[in-house]
N, C-alpha and C positions, 0 to 999 in steps of 0.2 A: 357273652354272658357268663359271669362267674357263678359256679355252683358251690354250695357248701360240701363238706366231705361227709355230711350226716345223711345216711341213706333214707331214713324215715322222712326227714325234712324235704329232701329232693323229690321223693315219690309224691308227697302231698302237693308240693308246688307244681309238679308236672300235671297232676290231676286237675288242679285249679286253672292252670294255663289252658288245658284242653276245654274246660268249661267256659271261661270268659273270653278266650281267643284274642289276647292283646296283639298289637303289631310288634311290640318289642318288650323285653323284660329288663329292667335295670335294678341291680342290687345296690342298696344304700350302704355305703362303707363307713360313714361317719366323718369323712374328711371335709375340711372347710372349703376346699376347692369345689367339690361336688355340690355342697350346700349352696354356695354362691352361684354356681352354674344354674341350679334349679330356680333360685330366686330370679335370675336374669330371664330365664324362660317364662316364668309366671308373669313377670312385668311386661315382657314382649307380647304375651297373649292377652293381657288385660285382666288376668285372674287376680293379680295383686298390683298394688301401687307402691312404688318406692317413695318413702316420705323424706322430708328434709334431713339429710344425713349429718348436717352440722348440729341441728337441734335435737334430732332423734336418731343417733347412729344405729345402724342395723335394724331400723324399724320399718314395718310395712303395713299396708291397709288392705283388707279383703272384705268383700260383701257376699253374703250367702244369698241364695234364692229367697224371694220374699215369702215363700210358703215353707221355709226351712230355717227356723230361727231359735229353736229350743229342743230340749229332750222331748221325745214323744212317748209318754208313759203308756198310752193306749196301744202303741205299736211295738212295745217292748215285751218280749216273751221269754219265759224260762221253759226250755224244752227238755223235760225229763221223761223217761219211759213210762213212769207211773205218775198220773196227774196229781195224786195225793202228795207226792214228794216236792212239788212246786209250792204247795200250800195255798191258803185262801187269800193271801195278800198279793200274789203274783198273777199275771196273765200267763196261761199255759197253752202250749201247742204240742201235739204229738211230734216227736223228732222226725219220724218218717214223713209226716205231712209237711213239716217245716222244710226239710231238705228238698222235698219234691216241689213245693210251692216256690221257695226262693231260688231253687235250681233253675226253674223256668225264667225267673227274672234276671238271674245272673248269666244265662246262656248268651254268649256273644256280646255281653254288655261292654267289653273293652275293645271291640273291633275298632280299628282306627285310632286307638289310644295306647299309651304306655302303661304297663304294669310295673309298679315299684315294689320291691321286696324290702321291707323294713325289719331287720332283726333288732329287737329292743329288749332292754332289761328293766324290770321294775325293781327298784332298790339298787344300792351300790353294787357294781360288778364284783363278783367274787364273795359277796356277803352270804352267810348261811340263811338270811331272810329272803334272798332275792330269787326271782323267777323270770324265765325267758318267755317272750312272746314273739311271734312273727306276724306282721300285718302286711297283707297284699292289698294295694290300693291303686286307683287310677287318678288320684288327686295329689298334685304337688302341695296344695294347702295342707293336706293331711301329713305328708312327709315332713314339711317344715315345722308344723306344730309338734309332731312326735319327736323331732330332734330337740326341741326346746323342753318338752314335758318328760322325756325319758332318757335313758342312756342308749345310744344307737350306734350300730356299726359292726365292724369286723371283730372287735373285742368280745361282743356278745356271742358271736358264732363260736369263738374259741372257748368261752365259758360253757356253752351248750355241749360242745364236743359231739359225741355220738348218741347222747341221751334223747329219749322220746318225750321227755317232760317239758314240752313247750305248748303254749296256747296258740292255736291255729286261728288266725283272724283273717277273714275275707271281707273286703269293702269295695263297693263300686257306687259311684254317683249315679250310674245307669242313666235314667231320664229325669232324675230328681222328681219323680212322680209321687205326690203326697198320698195318693190312693193305694200305691203299692210300696209304701215305705215300711220296712221291717227291720227291727234290731233283735235278732234271735240269739239266745245263749244256750249252749248245749253243755251243761256242767259235767255230765258223765263222759263227754267226748273231748273236754278241754278245747271247745270250739266256739267261735263267735262269728256270725254272719250278719252284715249290715248292708242294706241296699236302698238306693233311691234317696239318700240324704247326703248333705255336705256339711252339716252343722257339727261343730266340735264334740258336743256331748254324745252324739250318736255315732261318730266316725273316728274319734281318737280312741281306738279300741283298748289302749292301755289304761284309760282313765276309769270311769265307773264300770265299764263292761268287764274288764279283766280285774282291775285292782280291788273292786268290791264284789260284783256279782259272781264271777268265776272264783276269785280268791276266797270269798267267804265259804264257798263249798269245799275248796281245797283245804282251808284252815280247819273246818269241822273234821275232815277225814285225816288230817295230818297233825292235829293237836295244837293249832295256833289260831289267831284271830285276824280278820281283815275288817277294819272299822272305819266309819265315816267320821273321822276325828282329826282335829288340829293337834299339834304337839308344840308346846312352848316350854322354855326354860326360864326360871327366875334366879338371877344371880344376886346373892346378898353382898354387903360391903366387904365381907371376909373372902369373897371369891368363890364361895360354894354355890353350885347350881342345882336346883331341884326342878324336876320335869313333871308336867301334868299333860294329860290328853283330855280333850273335851269334844262332846258331840252336841250339835245343835241342828234343828231343821233349817231349811233355807230361809233367808231374810231375818236371821237372828244374830248376825254380826260375827260369823266365824272368822273370816279373814281379818276383821278389825281386832279381834281378841288375839289372834295368832301373831299379829305385828304390833301389839300394844306398846304404847309409849308411856313409861311410868309418870305419874303426876309429880309435880315439883318437889313435894314433901319427901318422896322416896328417891327421886333423882339426886337431890342434894346429899342424901345419906350414902349414895354410891350404889343404889340398886340398879340392875340392868335386866332387860327382857330380851330373850333370844328366840328366834323363830326356827323350829325344826320342820314344821309342815303346817299347811292351812286347810287341808281337806281330807287326807287319808292316812291312817296309821295301820301298819302291820305289826302285830304284837305277839311275842313269843316268850316262853319261859327261858330265862338266862341261866348261865352256869351257876349263879348264886341263888337260884330258886325264886328270884323276883321276876316281875313282868318287865320286859324291855320292848321298846317301840322304835321302828324306823318309819320314815316317810318314803314310800316306794317311788314317789315322783321326783322329777328333777326341775320342776318349774311350777308356775301358778297359772291357773286358767280362771281369772277373776272376772266378776261383773264390773263393768266400767262405770255406769251411772251411779252417782253418789260418792265415788272415790275421789277424794280431793285432799288438799294440803292440811285441812283440819280433821276430817274424818279418819284418814289413814295416810299420813305423810310417807310412811315406809313403803306402802304399796305403790303410791304414786311415783316415788323415786325409783322403784324397781322397774317401772314401765318406761323409763326414760332412755333405755338402750335395749337392743336385741329383742324387740317385742313385736308380735303380730297383733294388730288391732282388728276386730271383726265387728262390722255393723255400727260403727261410730260415725260422727260427722267428719267429713274431710274439709279442713280449713284451707281454702285456696289462697288466702292472703299470704301464708308463709309455708304452705305444704306440710301442715302438721294436723293434729286431730283434736277434736273437742267432743264433749258429751254433757248432757244435763247433769248439773251438780258438780261439774269440774271447777267452774268459777262463774262470776256474774258477767263475763264478757264474751257472749257468743260471737263467733265471727260473722261479719256482715256479708262476706262473699264465701259461700260454702256449698257443699253437696251433701244431701242427707243420706241415711243408710240405705235408702232404696235407689240411690244414684241420681236423684233429681236436684236441680238447683234449690237451695234452701236459704230463706231470709228470716232470721229470728223475729223480725218486727211484724211480718205478715203471715208467717207460717201458722197453719192450723194443726199441724202434727209435730211431734217431737222430732228433733234432728237425728238422735241416736236411738236405736231400738232399746226398750227397757232391759232386755237381756243381752245387750251388746257386751263384748268381751275383750280382755287383753290376755295374750299368752306370753308370759314373761319368764325368762330364765331365773332360777333361784339365785344364781351367782350375782345378780344385780341387786339383791335385797340388802339394804344397809344393816339390818339386824339379824342376818343369817347366822345361826349357831355354828360354832366351829365343829360341833359334833354332827352336823347335817349329813355328812357322807360316811360317818363312822359305821363300819360293817357290823358292829355289835349292837348298834342302836343306842338308846338312852333309857335309863331305869325310870319307871313311873312311880311317883309318890302318890298321885291322886288321879282319879277319873271323874270328870265333871259332866253332868247332863244338864240340859236347859231347854227352855221353850219360851214362847211369848204368851204370858198369861196376864190379863189385866187385873184380876183380883185374887185368884185362888192361891197360886204358889208364892211363898215368901221369897225374899231376896236371896237367901241361901239356907240350905239345911243339909245335914250329913246323915247318910244311911247308918243304921245301927251296926250292920256287918255286911259282908259280901252278898249274901243271899238277899237281904233287904235291898241292897244296892241294885241288884239285877232286877228286882221288882220295880224300883224307882225308874230305872232306865226303860223297862218294858212298857211303862205307862206314860212315858214322855208325851207331851202334847203341846200344840200351839193353837192359838185362836186365829181364825182367818182375819186378814186385814182388808182394807178397801181395795188393795192391789189385786187380791185374788178374786176370781169370778165367784158370784153367788153371795150368800148372806155373810154379814160381818159378825165376828165373835163366835163362830161355830168352832167347837173343839175338834181338832184333828189329831188323832193319835199317830205318833211316828216313833215307834220303839227304837231307842238308841240312834235316832235319825237315820235308820236303815230301811225304812219301809219300802222305798223304791229300789233299793240296792241289794237286798238279801237274795242270794241265788238259790235258796231252798226253802223248806217249810219253816216259818218263823217260830213255831212251837219248838222245833228241833234246835233252832238258833238259840232260843232262851236256855234250853237244856245244855247246850255247848258252853254258854256263859257260866252256868252253875258248875259245870265240870272243870272249867279253867280255874275257877275259884278254889275248888278242892285241891287242884295240883299245886297251887302256891300257898294255900293255908294262911298262916298268920303273916306271911310276907306279901299278901295281896295289897294293892293300892287301896286307900280309903276312897269311898264313893260319895259324891256330893251332887246336889241339884241347885242350880241358880236360876234366877228370873230377873233380868235387868228391866223388865217391861211392865211392872206394876204401874197403874195409872190412878190419878185422883178422880174426883167425880166429874171434872170437866174433860177428862180423857187425856190429860197431860202426863207424860212420864215423870215419876217422882225421883227416881235414881238417875244421876247424870250420865252414867254409862261410859263408853269409850275407855280412855286411860284410867278413869277412876274405878273401873272394875277390878283393878289391881288391889284395891283396898279389901275387896272380898277374897281375892286369891291369897292375900297375906294371912287372913284368918284360917283359910283352908290349909295352907302350908304349916301354920302354927299347930293346927289340930293333928296333922300328920306327924309332927315332931313331938306331940304330947305336951305342947307348951301353951295351949289355950283351953279355957273352960268351955262348957256347953250346957245348954238347958234342954232337958228332955221334953218333947212335945208329942202329941198323938201321931205326928208324921215322921219324927226323927229328931236328931239333935240340932239345936239352933245356937248361934252365938248369943252371948249377952250383948245387948245393944252397944254398951260402952267398949266392947272388944272390936268393933269395926271403927277404924280410925277415920274421923270426919274432919280432921284439921285442914283448914284451907279450903273447905268446900262452901260454896255460896248457897245459903238457904237450906243446907242439909245439916240437921243437928242429930244428936243421939236420940232425941224423941222421934225424928223422922225415921231413923233406922228401926226404932222400936215398932213404929207403925208398919214399916215394910216387912217386919218379921211376924206380924199377927197371923194366926191360923184361924180362919173363920170356919167353925165346924159344920155349919149348915151348907156352905159352899163345897166343903170337902165331902160331905155326905152325898151331895149331887154328883160330885166327881167320881166317888167310889161306885155309885150306881152305873155311871157311864163306863167305868173300867170293867165292871162285871159283864156288861153287854159286849164290850170289845173283846174281852177274853173268851166269850162264847164262841167266837169265830174259830178258835183253834181246837175245839173239841178235846178229845182225849190226848192230843199231842201237846197240850199245855202242861208244863211241869207242875206237879201237885204242890211243890214248894211255893210257887207263885200264887196259887189259889189260897194257900194258908196265909201268905203275907197279906192278901187282900182281906181275908176274914179278920186278921189281926187289926188291920187299919179300921175296918168297920167297927170292931169292938172298941178300939181306942176312941173313936169319934162318938160313940154312944155314952161314954162315961161322963 
């Protein structure tokens, strides 16, 4: 067994080995040889299935336990010494209690198993943005996913050197016991413990656990930001690229926007769109005083159902090589995969996500789980930005917030300034769809799309946003809000969405360059309807855009009352600037 030369790292690993008692310990070195060896072992044991290597080179299928198919928010805890510091939007557990409780579950949990030591880096190796994590796990599935999603191996240990600044992650599948499933974060100790799960969102500790929950806390203390945002670049015909970051709650089309294909009208002129990231952005003040962003991840962990050649051809192309598919249909006809929404030709001979024979003509259940996933390397993405691994990141011109609102929010509006923009982000909301349990159309606040992922008190998080704005002053990105989901009275979406969202991005970038007008409304600046290009759009006219930009004061007054109630949660930790913004909105709506 190879040890690192880092005494703090070795001491911690020895303590964890004594706790979980594995039969052997293997260090993941990042070599292709070791990676293939682990795939072979996983296929021999039945943990993974090797797919058709001619049609899907380097691709594998995995099924999780039936009781273990999604992130478990009610089992996810922020363990700070003071309960107040976890805030009203997180589940809290006392760290002493959490270590004791989970310690019992971890005790001897790797007997008869191998412990894998995964040194991984979030962000490009050697970048000033980047941070090191070590994940200890008893799952080859976790190892192979982390190799795709992060930078893994000996180079990470070299980068770490003798530093104690690494996130300590311990994961064991244990018994996959749903009653004793816990994902605990200890921000003050740089530690994550995850037990009794094998599902990606709970066990790939570099993802939401480190890159958002722990990193948001680190960012607050170190003066940077970890955000649940995509990053994309738009290149104009002259070859200049402008970058935007955007935050949306789940089911609002984040990956689709990140991999957007320009509509014909822009493609002909020579516009291109480049993907930097589809899920997480780490944002720092650059040497030039502007905000710069990197994607700390090295791959995509996307939802499979609904991904197809029409909705997201770039995402689909990304999954055609070196991808792990989880909980999708196994097509036995040619040893490939299928899921609902991929195409209209479900395989006649297949196995469903639960491992049972599946016939689309007689099945009473879907073949793929609604939250089935693909883990795909960013290197396979046809529209990957050449700045993807730039250690300096990319400079942000705009930050975009958005949600799913049927009537209230207009197609797009711009915040008056950074402080107003923080207010707009803090009150972000989506209405529940039929897919979510419970009533339809209920407004769910999800500030900056970070509600499930903020590792500390959200009032302090808003304060941190305000302070970051002061740091960059007039070099701050402009802040916008979009809503692709306005509906007519029959409930049909009015705006076409997908690639046509670029038409809205073009106005946003023109505003950032001072090249487009705006109209002041009670909620912020809106485009003139004629400034959104509708050329080549079927059934969408400048009048349609005008309708999509209406601000119904009665609906907004209801919304403002809802915001006031939401803000009440944060007590005296809510920055007074945000309450002043709400009062101003109220006053504007009374006029």
